[in-house]
C-alpha positions as CSV (number, residue, x, y, z in Angstrom):
1,M,20.1,21.3,-74.6
2,R,21.3,17.8,-73.8
3,S,19.6,14.7,-75.3
4,Y,16.3,13.4,-74.1
5,D,17.9,10.2,-72.9
6,D,20.6,12.0,-70.9
7,L,18.0,14.4,-69.2
8,V,15.7,11.6,-68.2
9,A,18.4,9.3,-66.9
10,E,19.9,12.0,-64.8
11,A,16.5,12.9,-63.3
12,D,15.6,9.3,-62.8
13,A,18.7,8.8,-60.6
14,A,18.3,11.9,-58.5
15,D,17.5,11.8,-54.8
16,V,13.9,12.9,-54.3
17,D,13.6,12.5,-50.5
18,G,12.7,15.6,-48.4
19,W,11.5,19.0,-49.6
20,D,14.7,20.5,-50.9
21,F,14.0,21.4,-54.5
22,S,17.5,22.9,-55.2
23,W,18.1,20.1,-57.9
24,L,15.7,22.2,-60.1
25,D,17.9,25.3,-59.9
26,G,18.3,26.5,-63.5
27,R,15.8,23.9,-64.8
28,A,12.4,25.1,-63.4
29,T,11.1,28.2,-61.5
30,E,8.0,28.8,-59.5
31,Q,6.7,32.2,-58.5
32,R,6.4,32.7,-54.7
33,P,3.3,33.9,-52.9
34,S,3.4,37.6,-51.9
35,W,2.9,36.8,-48.2
36,G,6.4,35.3,-47.7
37,Y,5.5,32.2,-45.8
38,A,9.1,31.4,-44.6
39,G,9.4,34.8,-43.0
40,R,6.0,34.6,-41.3
41,L,6.8,31.1,-40.1
42,A,10.1,32.3,-38.5
43,A,8.5,35.3,-36.8
44,A,5.7,33.1,-35.5
45,W,8.0,30.4,-34.1
46,R,10.2,33.0,-32.4
47,G,7.2,34.7,-30.7
48,V,5.9,31.7,-28.7
49,R,7.1,29.2,-26.0
50,S,5.6,26.1,-27.6
51,A,5.1,25.2,-31.3
52,L,4.2,22.2,-33.5
53,D,4.9,21.8,-37.2
54,L,2.6,19.3,-38.9
55,Q,3.8,17.1,-41.9
56,T,7.2,18.8,-41.9
57,G,8.6,16.8,-44.8
58,G,12.4,16.7,-44.4
59,G,12.3,19.7,-42.1
60,E,14.0,22.0,-44.6
61,V,11.4,24.8,-44.4
62,L,11.1,24.6,-40.6
63,A,14.8,24.8,-40.1
64,T,14.7,28.3,-41.5
65,A,12.6,29.3,-38.4
66,A,15.4,28.6,-35.9
67,P,16.1,29.5,-33.1
68,F,13.1,27.5,-31.8
69,P,11.0,28.0,-28.7
70,P,11.6,25.9,-25.6
71,L,9.0,23.3,-26.7
72,A,9.4,22.6,-30.4
73,V,8.0,19.5,-32.1
74,A,7.5,18.5,-35.7
75,T,5.5,15.5,-37.1
76,E,6.1,13.5,-40.3
77,G,4.5,10.4,-41.6
78,W,6.8,9.2,-44.4
79,P,9.8,7.3,-42.8
80,P,12.5,8.6,-45.2
81,N,11.4,12.2,-44.6
82,A,11.1,11.6,-40.8
83,T,14.7,10.3,-40.8
84,R,15.9,13.3,-42.8
85,A,14.0,15.7,-40.6
86,T,15.4,14.1,-37.4
87,R,18.9,14.6,-38.6
88,L,18.3,18.3,-39.5
89,L,16.0,19.4,-36.7
90,H,17.2,17.6,-33.6
91,P,20.5,19.5,-33.4
92,L,18.4,22.7,-33.6
93,G,16.3,21.7,-30.6
94,C,13.2,20.4,-32.3
95,A,11.9,16.9,-31.7
96,V,10.5,14.9,-34.6
97,V,7.6,12.5,-34.0
98,T,6.5,10.0,-36.7
99,V,2.7,10.3,-37.1
100,D,0.8,8.9,-40.0
101,D,-1.3,11.4,-42.0
102,G,-4.8,11.4,-40.6
103,A,-3.9,9.7,-37.3
104,P,-4.7,11.3,-34.0
105,L,-1.9,13.6,-32.8
106,P,-0.1,12.1,-29.8
107,F,-0.1,15.3,-27.8
108,A,-2.1,16.6,-24.9
109,D,-5.1,19.0,-25.2
110,G,-3.9,22.6,-25.4
111,A,-0.2,21.7,-25.6
112,F,0.9,24.3,-28.1
113,E,0.6,28.0,-28.5
114,L,1.3,27.7,-32.3
115,V,0.6,25.0,-34.9
116,T,2.0,25.4,-38.4
117,S,2.1,23.5,-41.6
118,R,3.4,24.0,-45.1
119,H,1.4,22.1,-47.7
120,P,-0.4,19.6,-45.5
121,V,-2.2,16.7,-47.3
122,D,-5.5,17.2,-45.5
123,P,-5.6,19.6,-42.5
124,P,-6.9,17.6,-39.4
125,W,-8.9,20.5,-38.1
126,P,-10.4,18.8,-35.0
127,E,-6.9,17.7,-33.9
128,I,-5.4,21.1,-34.7
129,A,-8.1,22.8,-32.5
130,R,-7.6,20.2,-29.7
131,V,-3.8,20.6,-29.4
132,L,-3.9,24.4,-29.6
133,A,-3.8,26.3,-26.3
134,P,-6.6,28.9,-25.7
135,A,-5.9,31.9,-28.0
136,G,-3.4,29.8,-29.9
137,T,-2.8,30.3,-33.6
138,Y,-2.7,28.0,-36.7
139,L,-0.5,29.5,-39.4
140,A,-0.2,27.5,-42.7
141,Q,0.4,27.6,-46.4
142,H,-1.9,25.1,-48.1
143,V,-1.8,23.9,-51.7
144,G,-4.8,25.5,-53.5
145,P,-7.2,24.1,-56.1
146,A,-6.1,22.8,-59.5
147,S,-2.4,23.3,-58.7
148,G,-0.1,22.1,-61.5
149,F,-3.0,20.7,-63.5
150,E,-1.5,21.8,-66.8
151,L,1.4,19.4,-66.3
152,I,-0.8,16.7,-64.7
153,E,-3.2,16.7,-67.6
154,A,-0.4,16.3,-70.0
155,F,-0.1,12.8,-68.6
156,L,-3.6,11.9,-67.4
157,G,-5.8,13.8,-69.8
158,P,-8.5,16.3,-68.8
159,L,-9.5,16.0,-65.2
160,G,-13.1,16.3,-64.2
161,E,-14.7,19.1,-62.1
162,E,-14.6,16.9,-59.0
163,H,-10.8,17.1,-59.1
164,R,-10.8,20.9,-59.6
165,R,-13.0,21.3,-56.5
166,G,-10.4,19.6,-54.3
167,R,-8.5,21.8,-51.8
168,D,-11.0,24.5,-52.0
169,P,-9.9,27.3,-49.6
170,F,-13.4,28.2,-48.6
171,A,-14.3,24.6,-47.8
172,E,-11.1,24.4,-45.7
173,A,-12.0,27.5,-43.9
174,A,-15.4,26.0,-43.2
175,G,-13.7,22.9,-41.8
176,A,-11.6,25.1,-39.5
177,R,-14.7,27.0,-38.2
178,A,-16.6,23.7,-37.6
179,A,-13.7,22.6,-35.4
180,G,-14.1,25.8,-33.3
181,L,-11.4,28.0,-34.9
182,D,-11.8,31.6,-36.0
183,V,-10.3,32.1,-39.4
184,V,-8.7,35.6,-39.4
185,E,-6.8,35.4,-42.7
186,L,-7.5,33.6,-45.9
187,H,-5.6,34.5,-49.1
188,V,-5.3,32.6,-52.4
189,E,-2.8,33.2,-55.2
190,R,-2.2,31.6,-58.6
191,L,1.5,31.4,-59.4
192,R,3.5,30.8,-62.6
193,I,5.6,27.7,-63.0
194,E,8.1,27.4,-65.9
195,I,9.8,24.1,-66.7
196,L,12.8,24.4,-68.9
197,D,13.7,20.7,-69.7
198,V,12.1,17.3,-69.5
199,G,14.5,16.2,-66.7
200,A,12.7,18.7,-64.5
201,V,9.4,17.1,-65.4
202,V,10.7,13.6,-64.4
203,Y,12.1,15.0,-61.1
204,L,8.9,16.7,-60.2
205,L,6.7,13.8,-60.9
206,R,9.0,11.4,-58.9
207,K,8.9,13.8,-56.0
208,L,5.2,14.8,-56.1
209,V,3.9,11.3,-56.3
210,W,0.3,12.3,-56.0
211,W,0.3,14.3,-59.2
212,V,0.6,11.3,-61.5
213,P,0.1,8.2,-59.4
214,G,2.4,5.3,-60.5
215,F,4.6,7.6,-62.6
216,T,7.8,6.2,-64.0
217,A,9.8,7.5,-66.9
218,R,9.5,4.2,-68.7
219,R,5.7,4.0,-68.3
220,Y,5.2,7.5,-69.6
221,D,7.9,7.6,-72.2
222,A,5.6,8.7,-75.0
223,E,4.2,11.7,-73.0
224,L,7.6,12.7,-71.8
225,R,9.0,12.7,-75.4
226,A,6.0,14.8,-76.5
227,L,6.8,17.3,-73.7
228,D,10.5,17.3,-74.6
229,A,9.7,18.1,-78.2
230,R,7.3,20.9,-77.2
231,I,9.9,22.5,-74.9
232,R,12.6,22.3,-77.5
233,R,10.2,23.9,-80.1
234,D,8.3,26.5,-78.0
235,G,10.4,27.2,-74.9
236,P,9.5,26.6,-71.3
237,F,6.4,24.6,-70.4
238,V,4.2,26.9,-68.3
239,A,1.8,25.7,-65.6
240,R,0.1,27.3,-62.6
241,S,0.3,26.4,-59.0
242,S,-2.1,27.8,-56.4
243,R,-1.4,28.5,-52.7
244,T,-3.6,29.5,-49.8
245,L,-2.5,31.3,-46.7
246,V,-4.5,30.3,-43.6
247,V,-4.4,32.0,-40.2
248,A,-6.9,30.8,-37.6
249,R,-7.1,31.2,-33.8
250,R,-8.7,29.2,-31.0
251,A,-10.9,31.1,-28.7
């Protein structure tokens, strides 16, 4: 394995825009949920005439669903990702609209047969229900509770119970029902993450900025060196992600 300084410097210089994680190939692995979200997304988008993808990131996941329906729109709130998504999705026939997280969706009531999202920050249930057409479907993969906490706590220390209750799938389902949606599928899985070198840690924490707010390699040098020594001694650092599949329908 290369030196600590080389691994950290390389990861610190890597491009972390968008949701392409191919930089981590050979350096980290994450088990995938059994339901195969990308396949379900593609089948759903090809089965409707109008679809909206919320918080699309750089559009990398949505692009796998092409060819798109006649009316295809994606939203994204972070300008670098919106630019990347526009370059990727416009040639495929999908418009990209910049919408801040939590802001009202700039679309008419009942505009879409299908609304999808992969890892939304906070599902805007009233807005999702509003823009769905009658009998329309919401299909999404959410981040579940306590995802990646083993790694997060290596930097922030033990997190309280209030943090572990966040992203509770049953609370999210209750929010969907309160907005008038019928939840027809709700599945949760805990999945294994293996991190093979400290550079992968730096890359992940630069990309997933909400895991360790204010992270920089310089600021957390001591914690990174401790993780580097642990990986060299014991092998891959193991954490757990959690994912929730949600399928809901409007009456």
